[in-house]
C-alpha positions in Angstrom: -20.8 -0.6 12.5 -21.3 -4.2 12.5 -19.4 -5.8 15.6 -18.0 -8.6 13.5 -14.5 -9.8 14.0 -11.9 -12.0 12.0 -11.2 -15.5 13.3 -7.4 -16.4 13.5 -6.1 -19.6 12.7 -2.7 -20.9 11.0 -2.2 -23.7 8.4 1.5 -24.8 7.2 3.0 -21.4 8.3 0.2 -19.3 6.6 -1.7 -17.1 8.9 -5.5 -17.1 8.3 -8.0 -14.4 9.1 -11.6 -15.5 8.4 -14.7 -13.2 8.9 -17.5 -15.4 8.5 -20.6 -13.2 7.1 -23.3 -13.1 5.0 -23.6 -9.4 4.3 -22.0 -9.9 0.9 -22.7 -12.1 -2.2 -19.3 -13.2 -3.0 -16.2 -14.4 -1.2 -13.2 -11.9 -0.9 -10.0 -13.9 -0.9 -6.6 -11.9 -0.2 -3.3 -13.3 0.0 -0.7 -10.9 1.2 3.2 -12.1 0.7 5.7 -9.6 2.5 9.3 -9.3 2.4 11.5 -6.9 4.1 12.7 -4.4 1.1 16.1 -5.5 -0.1 18.2 -4.1 -2.7 18.9 -7.9 -4.0 15.6 -9.0 -3.9 13.3 -6.3 -4.7 13.1 -6.4 -8.6 13.0 -10.4 -8.7 10.1 -10.2 -6.0 7.9 -7.5 -7.8 8.5 -9.4 -11.3 7.4 -12.8 -9.8 3.4 -12.2 -9.8 3.4 -10.7 -12.9 5.0 -14.0 -14.4 2.7 -16.1 -12.2 -0.4 -14.5 -13.6 0.3 -15.9 -17.0 -0.4 -19.6 -16.6 -0.2 -22.4 -14.2 0.5 -26.1 -14.3 -3.0 -26.9 -15.4 -3.6 -23.8 -17.4 -0.4 -23.2 -18.8 -1.4 -21.0 -21.5 -2.8 -17.4 -20.8 -6.1 -17.9 -22.5 -6.8 -21.2 -20.6 -6.0 -19.4 -17.2 -8.4 -16.2 -18.2 -11.0 -19.0 -19.3 -11.1 -20.7 -15.9 -11.9 -17.4 -14.3 -15.0 -17.4 -16.5 -15.7 -21.0 -15.3 -16.0 -19.5 -11.9 -18.7 -17.2 -13.0 -16.4 -14.4 -13.9 -14.3 -14.2 -10.8 -12.2 -11.4 -10.4 -8.5 -12.1 -9.9 -5.7 -9.3 -9.4 -2.7 -8.6 -7.6 -0.8 -5.5 -6.4 2.9 -4.9 -5.6 3.3 -2.2 -3.2 5.7 -1.3 0.2 4.1 -0.7 3.7 7.0 0.5 6.1 10.2 -1.2 5.0 8.2 -4.2 3.6 7.7 -5.0 0.0 4.2 -6.8 -0.4 2.6 -8.9 -3.2 -1.1 -8.7 -2.5 -3.3 -11.6 -4.7 -6.9 -10.8 -4.5 -9.9 -13.0 -5.6 -13.5 -12.2 -5.7 -15.9 -15.1 -6.3 -19.8 -15.1 -6.1 -21.3 -17.0 -3.3 -22.6 -20.6 -4.4 -26.2 -19.8 -3.3 -26.6 -17.2 -5.7 -25.7 -19.4 -8.7 -26.1 -23.1 -10.0 -22.7 -24.4 -9.5 -21.3 -28.1 -9.6 -19.4 -28.0 -6.4 -18.3 -25.2 -4.1 -16.9 -22.2 -5.7 -14.7 -21.2 -2.7 -13.1 -24.9 -3.0 -12.5 -24.0 -6.9 -11.2 -20.5 -5.8 -8.6 -21.7 -3.4 -7.8 -24.5 -5.9 -7.1 -21.6 -8.6 -5.5 -19.2 -6.4 -3.3 -22.1 -4.6 -2.1 -23.1 -8.1 -1.3 -19.7 -9.1 1.1 -19.0 -6.4 2.3 -22.8 -5.3 2.4 -24.5 -9.4 3.4 -21.8 -12.0 3.8 -23.0 -15.6 7.1 -24.4 -16.2 9.6 -25.4 -19.0 12.9 -27.3 -18.4 12.4 -26.8 -14.6 12.1 -23.2 -14.7 9.7 -20.3 -15.7 8.7 -20.1 -19.3 11.1 -17.7 -21.3 8.7 -16.1 -23.3 6.3 -15.1 -19.9 9.7 -13.9 -18.1 10.6 -11.7 -21.3 7.4 -10.3 -21.6 6.5 -9.4 -18.2 10.1 -7.8 -17.9 9.0 -5.4 -20.3 5.5 -4.9 -18.4 7.2 -4.2 -15.1 9.8 -1.8 -17.5 6.9 0.1 -19.0 5.2 0.6 -15.4 8.5 2.0 -13.8 8.9 4.4 -16.9 5.5 5.4 -16.5 6.4 7.0 -13.1 9.0 9.1 -14.8 6.3 10.1 -17.4 4.0 11.2 -14.4 5.7 14.1 -13.0 3.5 14.5 -9.7 4.5 10.8 -9.0 8.1 11.2 -10.1 8.5 14.2 -7.5 6.7 12.3 -4.8 9.1 9.0 -5.1 12.2 11.3 -5.6 11.5 13.0 -2.4 11.4 9.9 -0.4 14.6 8.7 -2.4 16.4 11.8 -1.1 15.0 11.4 2.3 15.7 7.5 3.0 19.2 7.5 1.0 20.2 5.1 3.8 17.5 3.4 4.3 15.5 0.4 2.3 12.7 2.6 2.1 14.4 4.6 -0.9 13.4 1.1 -3.2 10.6 1.4 -5.3 8.3 -1.7 -4.7 8.5 -2.5 -8.4 12.2 -2.7 -8.2 14.8 -1.0 -10.5 14.9 -0.9 -14.2 18.4 -1.6 -14.4 18.1 -4.9 -12.7 15.5 -6.1 -15.2 17.6 -7.6 -18.2 20.0 -9.6 -16.0 16.7 -11.6 -14.5 16.5 -15.1 -16.5 13.8 -17.7 -16.0 16.2 -19.6 -14.0 17.2 -17.0 -11.7 13.7 -15.6 -11.4 12.6 -19.3 -10.6 15.1 -19.8 -7.8 14.2 -16.3 -6.2 10.6 -17.5 -6.3 11.2 -20.7 -4.6 13.2 -18.5 -1.9 10.3 -16.2 -1.9 7.8 -19.0 -1.1 9.8 -20.1 2.0 10.5 -17.0 3.5 7.7 -14.3 2.6 5.2 -13.4 5.6 2.0 -15.1 4.2 -1.5 -14.0 5.5 -4.7 -15.4 4.0 -7.9 -13.3 4.2 -11.5 -14.6 3.6 -14.7 -12.7 4.0 -18.0 -14.4 3.1 -20.0 -17.3 4.1 -17.8 -19.3 5.6 -15.9 -20.4 8.5 -12.4 -20.7 10.0 -12.4 -24.5 9.8 -13.7 -24.3 6.2 -11.1 -22.0 5.0 -8.3 -24.3 7.1 -9.3 -27.3 5.3 -9.0 -25.6 1.7 -5.7 -24.3 2.5 -4.6 -27.6 3.7 -5.8 -28.9 0.5 -4.7 -26.4 -2.0 -1.4 -24.9 -0.6 1.6 -27.0 -0.1 4.6 -25.4 0.7 6.5 -27.4 3.2 7.5 -24.0 5.0 9.6 -24.4 8.2 8.5 -21.1 10.2 6.1 -18.3 10.1 7.8 -15.0 10.1 6.6 -12.1 12.1 6.5 -8.4 10.9 8.7 -6.0 12.8 6.9 -2.6 13.3 9.0 0.4 12.2 11.1 2.2 15.0 11.3 5.9 13.9 14.4 7.6 14.0 14.1 11.2 13.9 17.0 12.9 12.2 19.2 15.8 13.6 20.8 18.4 11.6 20.0 20.5 8.6 16.9 20.4 6.2 18.1 18.8 3.1 17.2 20.9 0.0 17.4 19.0 -3.6 16.5 20.6 -6.8 16.2 18.7 -9.6 16.0 19.8 -13.5 13.8 18.2 -16.2 11.6 19.6 -19.3 8.6 20.3 -17.0 6.4 23.6 -17.3 4.9 23.4 -13.9 7.3 23.2 -11.0 6.7 20.3 -8.1 7.3 21.5 -4.5 7.6 18.3 -2.2 8.4 18.4 1.5 9.3 15.3 3.4 8.8 15.4 7.3 9.3 12.7 9.8 7.2 11.9 12.9 7.4 9.6 15.7 4.0 8.8 15.6 3.3 5.2 13.7 0.3 3.2 13.5 0.8 1.5 16.9 1.0 4.4 18.7 -1.6 5.8 20.9 -1.4 9.4 19.5 -2.4 7.8 15.7 -5.9 9.3 15.7 -4.4 12.7 16.5 -2.0 12.4 14.0 -4.6 11.7 11.3 -6.4 14.6 12.3 -3.2 16.7 12.2 -2.6 15.5 8.5 -6.7 15.9 7.8 -6.8 19.4 9.0 -3.3 20.3 7.3 -3.9 18.8 3.9 -6.0 15.7 3.0 -9.3 17.3 2.1 -10.7 20.1 0.2 -11.5 22.0 3.6 -7.7 21.8 4.6 -5.3 24.7 5.0 -3.1 23.7 2.2 -5.9 23.6 -0.2 -7.4 26.8 1.3 -4.5 28.7 1.6 -1.9 27.8 -0.9 -4.3 27.0 -3.6 -7.7 29.0 -3.2 -6.6 32.2 -1.6 -3.2 32.9 -2.9 -3.6 31.0 -6.1 0.1 29.8 -5.6 -0.6 26.0 -6.6 -2.3 23.8 -9.1 -2.6 21.3 -6.1 -1.4 21.0 -2.6 -2.1 18.1 -0.4 -0.6 16.1 2.4 -0.2 12.6 3.2 0.6 10.8 6.4 2.0 7.2 6.2 1.7 5.5 9.7 3.7 2.4 8.9 6.8 4.6 8.5 6.2 7.9 10.4 6.1 10.2 7.5 4.1 13.2 6.6 4.6 14.5 3.4 3.2 17.5 1.2 2.9 17.7 -2.3 2.3 20.7 -4.6 2.3 21.7 -8.2 3.7 25.6 -8.6 4.4 28.1 -11.1 8.6 27.6 -11.2 8.7 31.6 -10.4 6.6 31.2 -6.8 9.0 28.6 -5.6 10.0 31.2 -2.4 6.7 32.3 -2.1 4.7 28.7 -2.1 7.5 27.4 0.4 6.9 30.4 2.5 3.0 29.7 2.9 3.5 25.9 3.1 5.7 26.5 5.9 3.3 29.2 7.2 0.5 26.3 7.4 2.9 24.1 9.3 3.3 26.8 11.8 -0.2 27.5 12.1 -0.8 23.7 13.3 1.7 23.8 15.9 0.5 27.0 17.2 -3.0 25.3 17.4 -4.7 28.0 14.9 -7.5 25.1 14.1 -11.1 26.2 14.1 -14.2 24.5 15.2 -15.3 24.2 11.6 -11.9 22.6 10.6 -12.0 20.3 13.4 -15.8 19.1 13.0 -15.1 19.0 8.8 -12.2 16.9 9.4 -13.8 14.3 11.9 -16.8 13.9 9.3 -14.4 13.2 6.6 -12.4 10.5 8.6 -15.7 9.3 10.0 -17.3 8.8 6.6 -14.1 7.0 5.5 -14.1 4.4 8.2 -18.1 3.8 7.9 -17.8 3.3 4.2 -15.0 0.9 4.6 -17.8 -1.3 6.4 -19.3 -1.7 2.8 -16.3 -3.4 1.0 -14.8 -6.6 2.2 -11.6 -5.7 0.9 -11.4 -2.4 2.7 -12.0 -4.3 6.0 -9.3 -6.7 4.8 -7.0 -4.0 4.2 -7.6 -2.2 7.6 -7.2 -5.7 9.5 -3.9 -6.1 7.7 -2.7 -3.0 9.3 -2.9 -4.7 12.7 -0.8 -7.8 11.5 1.8 -5.2 10.3 1.7 -3.2 13.3 1.1 -5.6 16.1 -1.4 -3.1 17.0 -5.0 -4.2 17.9 -7.4 -1.2 17.2 -10.8 -1.8 15.8 -12.3 0.5 13.1 -15.1 1.2 16.2 -12.2 1.9 18.2 -10.3 4.3 16.0 -13.8 6.2 15.1 -14.1 6.9 19.0 -10.6 7.8 19.5 -11.1 10.1 16.5 -14.1 11.7 17.9 -12.2 12.4 21.1 -9.0 14.4 19.5 -8.9 17.7 20.8 -6.9 21.0 19.4 -4.4 20.2 21.8 -3.8 16.5 21.0 -3.4 18.1 17.4 -0.6 20.4 18.6 1.3 17.6 20.5 1.1 15.6 17.1 2.2 18.5 15.1 5.1 19.0 17.7 6.5 15.4 16.6 6.7 16.6 13.1 10.0 17.6 11.7 10.8 19.0 8.1 13.7 16.8 6.6 13.7 17.1 2.9 12.7 19.9 0.4 12.4 18.5 -3.3 11.8 20.9 -6.2 11.6 19.8 -9.7 11.9 22.4 -11.9 12.2 23.1 -15.7 15.5 23.7 -17.6 14.0 26.6 -19.6 15.5 29.1 -17.3 19.3 28.3 -17.8 
């Protein structure tokens, strides 16, 4: 692995993270804006980047906006809205070719910052608010995305399981907001929310490429004028394990295939010393084609069309998703629970250990070939307050023993069983 480290700085209450390297032919730029998940703000925050991507002060028409990216030698521009722990994150990304590979008038990094700075801080306005046409059409974009989740039953079941598990916690909120809130959002109310967001969001700007921290500081000072008064800090999740009965929820929709999802809590989060053991726990349990859920529930017993697990280290969750014949509910649940018991009992073969370590090793090594993956990995440090390089994590993974995995398994508590079943049986 390359021993490269991000250099840190700050300009105008925006945290800067720069990785100077000649390894890539492009500059990767990523701007993260995070706010605590909040019922009142989640929908306006989600809608904001959809409207910002439509036009800016200098390129108010969407066609002009896209042409400007062409002028930057076909620079890539995109955004994502998602959640990590109890934070809603908007991430803007730009990918611009390094000047030394093209005949460019002036610095392309400077032009990219000018573009991103304007997208973020100088949107196209009319009458002192967002353009009505943009707000109305982007409300529909968000609505369609939210409706798309209902039509994708695998995603729907995963979301619903989390909603039930976190009924009294902001984590239940979907990062794209709530459909019922969309119609009430006006160009004026959205613009007011956007201005508040610019002041209050946690801002982290990443650049990977042939540049320096000093150059990036200069570009941010030049192109991001925000007049912010403070630099908010992320608060890592404090996990509360719930005591009491396991929640069981059954929901009926027009489906032919049942979706059985389990939500479990663990006290191990990204900042924990046992994080590597939890990664292996999840890997042996259900992340890969050689994992217990895949082999025992899907292959041996033919009880599931798919069966997999996920570990969310920002929230302390292990979740299991499976698609089953509706009639096989009891049997499938039994066999899934048997896999959890087998993890707690330490019934883990040397082959399972070595294959899982190899899979995790490969993904950590492959990450070094992608600037955006390196950025995403480093951003975990910002969110969790935990300094742990990919090299360190790799060493920790190699050292994990079966006993460490058993200790991780002992922290995993079943919280919610969610079953999406069909209406036909009634």
